[in-house]
C-alpha positions as CSV (number, residue, x, y, z in Angstrom):
1,X,-6.4,19.7,-19.0
2,X,-3.2,19.5,-17.0
3,X,-1.4,16.3,-16.4
4,X,-2.1,16.4,-12.7
5,X,-5.8,16.9,-13.3
6,X,-6.0,14.0,-15.7
7,X,-4.2,11.8,-13.3
8,X,-6.5,12.7,-10.5
9,X,-9.6,12.2,-12.6
10,X,-8.4,8.9,-13.8
11,X,-7.9,7.7,-10.2
12,X,-11.3,8.9,-9.1
13,X,-13.1,7.3,-12.0
14,X,-11.3,4.0,-11.8
15,X,-11.5,3.6,-8.1
16,X,-15.2,4.4,-8.3
17,X,-15.7,1.7,-10.9
18,X,-13.6,-0.8,-9.0
19,X,-15.7,-0.2,-5.8
20,X,-18.9,-0.8,-7.8
21,X,-20.0,2.8,-7.7
22,X,-21.5,2.7,-11.2
23,X,-24.7,3.9,-12.5
24,X,-25.0,0.9,-14.8
25,X,-25.7,-2.1,-12.6
26,X,-25.4,-4.4,-15.5
27,X,-21.7,-3.6,-15.8
28,X,-20.6,-3.9,-12.2
29,X,-21.9,-6.9,-10.2
30,X,-20.9,-7.0,-6.6
31,X,-20.8,-10.5,-5.2
32,X,-23.1,-11.1,-2.3
33,X,-21.5,-11.8,1.1
34,X,-20.4,-15.5,0.9
35,X,-22.3,-17.9,3.2
36,X,-19.7,-20.1,4.7
37,X,-19.2,-22.8,7.3
38,X,-16.5,-21.4,9.5
39,X,-13.8,-23.8,10.7
40,X,-11.7,-21.1,12.4
41,X,-12.5,-18.6,15.1
42,X,-11.7,-14.9,14.6
43,X,-10.9,-13.3,18.0
44,X,-10.7,-9.5,18.3
45,X,-8.1,-8.9,21.1
46,X,-8.4,-5.1,21.2
47,X,-9.6,-2.1,19.3
48,X,-8.5,1.5,19.5
49,X,-9.2,4.7,17.5
50,X,-6.6,6.5,15.4
51,X,-8.1,10.0,15.0
52,X,-10.7,10.3,12.3
53,X,-9.2,7.8,9.8
54,X,-9.2,8.6,6.1
55,X,-12.8,9.9,6.1
56,X,-14.2,9.9,2.6
57,X,-10.7,10.0,0.9
58,X,-9.3,6.9,-0.8
59,X,-6.0,7.4,1.1
60,X,-3.9,4.3,1.9
61,X,-2.8,4.9,5.4
62,X,-1.3,1.6,6.5
63,X,0.2,1.1,10.0
64,X,3.6,-0.5,10.7
65,X,4.9,-2.7,13.5
66,X,8.4,-1.9,14.9
67,X,10.2,-1.5,18.2
68,X,7.5,-3.5,20.0
69,X,4.8,-1.0,19.0
70,X,2.4,-0.4,16.2
71,X,2.4,3.0,14.7
72,X,-0.6,4.4,12.8
73,X,-2.0,7.8,11.7
74,X,-5.2,9.4,10.4
75,X,-5.4,11.9,7.4
76,X,-5.8,15.0,9.5
77,X,-2.5,14.8,11.3
78,X,-2.8,12.4,14.3
79,X,0.1,10.0,14.6
80,X,0.1,7.5,17.5
81,X,2.0,4.5,18.9
82,X,0.1,1.6,20.5
83,X,1.2,-1.3,22.7
84,X,1.0,-4.5,20.6
85,X,-0.5,-6.6,23.3
86,X,-3.0,-4.3,25.0
87,X,-3.6,-1.6,22.5
88,X,-2.8,1.1,25.1
89,X,-1.7,4.4,23.7
90,X,2.0,5.0,24.3
91,X,2.1,8.4,22.7
92,X,-0.1,10.5,20.4
93,X,0.9,13.7,18.5
94,X,-0.6,16.1,16.0
95,X,1.8,16.9,13.2
96,X,1.4,20.4,11.7
97,X,3.5,23.1,10.0
98,X,3.1,26.3,12.0
99,X,2.9,29.4,10.0
100,X,2.4,27.7,6.6
101,X,-0.7,27.1,4.5
102,X,-0.7,23.5,5.9
103,X,-1.2,24.4,9.5
104,X,-4.0,22.5,11.3
105,X,-5.0,25.6,13.2
106,X,-6.3,27.2,10.1
107,X,-8.7,24.3,9.5
108,X,-6.7,22.7,6.7
109,X,-5.6,19.2,7.8
110,X,-2.2,17.7,7.3
111,X,-3.4,15.4,4.5
112,X,-1.3,12.5,5.6
113,X,-1.1,9.6,3.1
114,X,0.7,6.5,2.2
115,X,1.2,5.2,5.7
116,X,4.0,5.0,8.3
117,X,7.5,3.7,7.8
118,X,10.1,2.8,10.5
119,X,13.8,2.6,10.8
120,X,16.9,4.0,12.7
121,X,14.7,4.5,15.8
122,X,12.6,6.9,13.7
123,X,9.2,6.8,11.9
124,X,8.4,8.7,8.8
125,X,5.2,9.7,7.0
126,X,4.4,12.0,4.1
127,X,1.4,14.0,3.0
128,X,-0.6,14.9,-0.1
129,X,0.6,18.4,0.5
130,X,4.2,17.3,0.0
131,X,5.3,17.6,3.6
132,X,7.5,14.8,5.0
133,X,7.7,14.3,8.7
134,X,10.3,12.4,10.7
135,X,9.5,11.5,14.3
136,X,11.3,9.9,17.2
137,X,9.8,6.4,17.6
138,X,10.0,6.4,21.4
139,X,8.3,9.8,22.1
140,X,6.7,11.0,18.9
141,X,8.8,14.2,19.1
142,X,9.4,15.8,15.7
143,X,13.0,15.3,14.5
144,X,12.5,17.4,11.3
145,X,9.9,18.2,8.6
146,X,10.7,18.9,5.0
147,X,8.6,20.3,2.1
148,X,9.1,18.0,-0.9
149,X,8.4,19.0,-4.5
150,X,5.2,16.9,-5.0
151,X,2.5,14.8,-3.4
152,X,3.7,11.9,-1.2
153,X,1.2,9.1,-1.7
154,X,3.2,6.0,-0.6
155,X,5.3,5.0,2.3
156,X,8.8,6.5,2.6
157,X,11.8,4.1,2.6
158,X,14.3,4.4,5.4
159,X,17.6,2.9,4.3
160,X,21.3,3.7,4.4
161,X,20.7,6.6,6.8
162,X,18.4,8.2,4.2
163,X,14.6,8.8,3.9
164,X,13.6,8.2,0.3
165,X,10.2,9.3,-1.1
166,X,8.4,9.0,-4.4
167,X,6.2,11.9,-5.5
168,X,3.1,12.1,-7.7
169,X,5.0,14.2,-10.3
170,X,7.5,11.3,-11.0
171,X,10.3,12.6,-8.8
172,X,12.2,10.5,-6.3
173,X,14.3,12.3,-3.6
174,X,16.6,11.1,-0.8
175,X,17.0,13.1,2.4
176,X,19.7,12.7,5.1
177,X,18.0,11.1,8.1
178,X,19.9,13.2,10.5
179,X,19.1,16.7,9.3
180,X,16.8,16.4,6.3
181,X,19.3,17.7,3.8
182,X,18.5,16.8,0.2
183,X,21.0,14.3,-1.1
184,X,19.9,13.2,-4.6
185,X,17.0,13.2,-7.0
186,X,15.8,10.9,-9.8
187,X,13.1,12.0,-12.3
188,X,10.8,9.7,-14.1
189,X,8.3,10.5,-16.8
190,X,4.6,10.4,-15.9
191,X,2.0,9.6,-18.5
192,X,-0.9,12.0,-19.0
193,X,-3.4,9.6,-17.5
194,X,-2.6,7.5,-14.4
195,X,-4.1,5.9,-11.4
196,X,-4.3,8.0,-8.2
197,X,-1.4,6.2,-6.4
198,X,2.3,5.5,-6.3
199,X,4.3,2.4,-5.8
200,X,6.1,1.9,-2.6
201,X,9.8,0.8,-2.3
202,X,11.3,-2.6,-1.9
203,X,14.9,-2.5,-0.7
204,X,17.5,-5.2,-1.3
205,X,21.3,-5.4,-1.5
206,X,21.7,-1.6,-1.4
207,X,19.1,-0.9,-4.1
208,X,15.6,0.4,-4.0
209,X,13.0,-1.1,-6.4
210,X,9.7,0.5,-7.3
211,X,6.9,0.5,-9.9
212,X,6.4,3.2,-12.5
213,X,3.2,4.6,-14.1
214,X,4.5,3.6,-17.5
215,X,4.3,-0.2,-16.8
216,X,7.9,-0.6,-15.7
217,X,9.7,-1.6,-12.5
218,X,13.0,0.3,-11.9
219,X,15.9,0.0,-9.5
220,X,18.1,2.7,-8.1
221,X,21.2,2.6,-5.9
222,X,20.2,3.8,-2.4
223,X,23.7,5.5,-2.0
224,X,23.5,8.0,-4.8
225,X,20.3,7.5,-6.8
226,X,21.9,6.0,-9.9
227,X,19.6,4.0,-12.1
228,X,20.4,0.3,-12.3
229,X,17.7,-1.0,-14.8
230,X,14.2,-0.7,-15.9
231,X,12.1,-3.8,-16.8
232,X,8.9,-3.7,-18.8
233,X,6.1,-5.5,-17.0
234,X,3.3,-4.2,-19.1
235,X,4.0,-2.8,-22.6
236,X,2.0,0.2,-23.9
237,X,-0.9,-0.8,-26.1
238,X,-3.4,1.0,-28.2
239,X,-7.1,1.5,-27.5
240,X,-8.9,4.1,-25.4
241,X,-7.3,6.2,-22.7
242,X,-8.4,4.0,-19.8
243,X,-7.0,1.0,-21.5
244,X,-3.6,2.8,-21.8
245,X,-3.4,3.1,-18.0
246,X,-0.7,0.6,-17.0
247,X,0.5,1.9,-13.6
248,X,2.5,-0.4,-11.3
249,X,1.2,0.9,-8.0
250,X,1.7,-2.4,-6.1
251,X,5.0,-2.3,-4.3
252,X,7.3,-4.9,-5.8
253,X,8.5,-7.9,-3.7
254,X,12.2,-8.8,-3.5
255,X,12.9,-12.4,-2.6
256,X,16.3,-14.0,-3.0
257,X,17.6,-12.9,-6.5
258,X,14.2,-12.3,-7.9
259,X,11.8,-9.3,-8.0
260,X,8.1,-9.7,-8.4
261,X,5.7,-7.0,-9.6
262,X,2.2,-6.6,-10.9
263,X,0.5,-3.8,-12.8
264,X,-2.9,-2.4,-13.6
265,X,-4.3,-3.5,-17.0
266,X,-1.2,-5.6,-17.3
267,X,0.9,-8.5,-16.0
268,X,2.4,-10.2,-13.0
269,X,6.1,-10.7,-13.7
270,X,9.2,-12.2,-12.1
271,X,12.4,-10.3,-12.8
272,X,16.0,-11.2,-12.3
273,X,17.2,-8.6,-9.7
274,X,20.8,-8.4,-10.9
275,X,20.0,-7.7,-14.6
276,X,16.4,-6.7,-14.9
277,X,15.7,-9.6,-17.2
278,X,12.0,-10.7,-17.2
279,X,11.9,-14.4,-16.2
280,X,8.2,-15.0,-16.8
281,X,4.9,-13.0,-17.2
282,X,1.3,-13.9,-16.5
283,X,-1.9,-12.0,-17.4
284,X,-3.1,-10.5,-14.1
285,X,-4.3,-6.9,-13.4
286,X,-3.8,-5.5,-9.9
287,X,-2.9,-2.3,-8.0
288,X,-2.9,-3.5,-4.4
289,X,0.2,-4.9,-2.7
290,X,1.0,-8.6,-3.0
291,X,2.2,-11.1,-0.3
292,X,4.7,-13.9,-0.6
293,X,4.7,-17.0,1.5
294,X,6.6,-20.2,0.7
295,X,6.4,-20.9,-3.0
296,X,3.2,-18.8,-3.5
297,X,2.5,-15.2,-4.4
298,X,-0.9,-14.0,-3.3
299,X,-2.7,-11.0,-4.9
300,X,-6.2,-9.5,-5.2
301,X,-7.0,-8.6,-8.8
302,X,-8.8,-5.4,-9.9
303,X,-12.0,-7.5,-10.3
304,X,-11.8,-8.7,-6.7
305,X,-10.4,-12.2,-7.3
306,X,-8.0,-13.6,-4.7
307,X,-5.3,-15.6,-6.5
308,X,-2.4,-17.8,-5.5
309,X,0.4,-18.1,-8.1
310,X,3.5,-20.3,-7.9
311,X,6.5,-17.8,-7.7
312,X,8.8,-20.2,-9.5
313,X,6.8,-20.7,-12.7
314,X,3.9,-18.1,-12.6
315,X,1.4,-21.0,-12.8
316,X,-1.9,-20.4,-11.0
317,X,-2.4,-22.5,-7.9
318,X,-5.9,-21.4,-7.1
319,X,-8.3,-18.5,-7.5
320,X,-11.2,-17.5,-5.2
321,X,-13.9,-15.7,-7.2
322,X,-16.5,-15.4,-4.4
323,X,-15.5,-11.8,-3.5
324,X,-15.8,-10.2,-7.0
325,X,-16.0,-6.4,-7.0
326,X,-16.0,-6.2,-3.2
327,X,-13.1,-3.7,-3.3
328,X,-10.7,-5.9,-1.3
329,X,-7.6,-4.9,0.5
330,X,-4.3,-6.5,-0.3
331,X,-4.0,-10.1,1.0
332,X,-1.8,-11.2,3.8
333,X,-0.8,-14.7,5.1
334,X,-1.2,-15.6,8.7
335,X,-0.9,-19.1,10.3
336,X,-1.6,-20.9,7.0
337,X,-4.5,-18.7,6.0
338,X,-5.0,-15.8,3.6
339,X,-6.8,-12.8,4.9
340,X,-8.5,-9.8,3.1
341,X,-11.0,-7.2,4.2
342,X,-13.8,-5.9,1.9
343,X,-15.5,-2.5,1.4
344,X,-18.1,-3.4,4.1
345,X,-15.4,-4.1,6.6
346,X,-15.8,-7.9,6.6
347,X,-12.7,-9.9,7.2
348,X,-12.5,-13.0,5.0
349,X,-10.2,-15.9,5.9
350,X,-9.2,-18.5,3.2
351,X,-7.1,-21.6,3.2
352,X,-3.6,-20.7,1.9
353,X,-3.5,-24.1,0.2
354,X,-6.8,-24.2,-1.5
355,X,-8.5,-20.7,-1.3
356,X,-11.5,-22.2,0.4
357,X,-13.3,-19.9,2.8
358,X,-12.8,-21.0,6.4
359,X,-13.7,-17.9,8.4
360,X,-15.5,-14.5,8.3
361,X,-16.0,-11.6,10.7
362,X,-17.3,-8.1,10.4
363,X,-14.8,-5.7,11.8
364,X,-16.0,-2.2,10.9
365,X,-18.8,-1.5,8.5
366,X,-17.0,1.7,7.2
367,X,-14.7,-0.6,5.3
368,X,-11.0,-0.9,4.9
369,X,-8.4,0.3,2.4
370,X,-5.0,-0.4,4.1
371,X,-3.2,-3.7,3.7
372,X,-3.5,-5.7,6.9
373,X,-0.3,-6.1,9.0
374,X,0.9,-9.5,10.3
375,X,3.2,-9.7,13.4
376,X,3.8,-12.8,15.6
377,X,0.5,-14.6,14.8
378,X,-1.5,-11.5,15.2
379,X,-3.4,-9.5,12.5
380,X,-3.7,-5.7,12.7
381,X,-6.3,-3.9,10.7
382,X,-6.9,-0.1,10.2
383,X,-10.4,0.9,8.9
384,X,-11.3,3.9,6.9
385,X,-12.8,5.6,10.1
386,X,-9.6,5.0,12.0
387,X,-10.4,1.9,14.0
388,X,-7.3,-0.1,14.7
389,X,-7.9,-3.7,15.5
390,X,-5.7,-6.6,16.8
391,X,-7.0,-10.0,15.7
392,X,-6.1,-13.6,16.3
393,X,-7.2,-16.6,14.2
394,X,-7.8,-19.7,16.3
């Protein structure tokens, strides 16, 4: 069995188990929808459709807010810009690669994945086919497209006039933002069995930091791709093959002089950004992105617990166990509340101080994968079927 096949199989098996799709009901217990007494009101300001969404694929297509707009895409190739206040479509395009095996006209969709990134008055998005697209943010016009050497499963990084992407085969490549010329490469080893996902980038002080499938967080110089350090978040241990999966698919968070990262089957860790020295570790397993607000880190664990951890010490502040195995999105903080969405499309609102449920609203029963986006006291959600929602919490 090839390395790629084993990686894909591992992702499918694990994501199925995490979602509660198990034939053994005694092993996976999905918590019932919590009955709460709401103290906040969830207001849906507008809803618009972004193509056909991710359909049945576990593809993380998260939107991004920039330039007074919100940009989003579906898997087949629709990329669109929407007005933040009204939801009106500003522009909508179909990305394709005429004359190649990826052309939409032949019935094979663009397989967009990872989500949209913005910078330098451009937006970028990659695909499972390895195609990287750069579009003008104002019009949606194609600036250039490049065929990369592997699957693009996470958001590109736009920094220092470069577009930097991480590939499923362990390769990281930087392209010139003006003409798409390849500037540098970095190659990392990929274990035989991994999750179906790739960490995104966190950029700080001229360096790009990212998680590795071998349980490490690494840093590179954006200018030339030179390695700075690698820090072990989760060490390799014995046991069966599934226990040996220690991917860090959650995008690290850079704050001040500290980097925070969490891995699957592993640890949550704080790392000194200058040296790569691990400052503290705590036993948490997660593969969704984290959020940081004030002194707290917020994460959803692989078992569906929502947890607040003090970023200074790693000590747990609170944990909410009422959404166990409900396949939650990454958490975000808005107006003093923590928000997650579950596999049934229910938005759950918790107090950021205590973790107590304070609100609940069904948004789209097809469910959500993408991390919600917070911008100026408004919450933006993209569901699996492509419904883009703008929500306020009163």
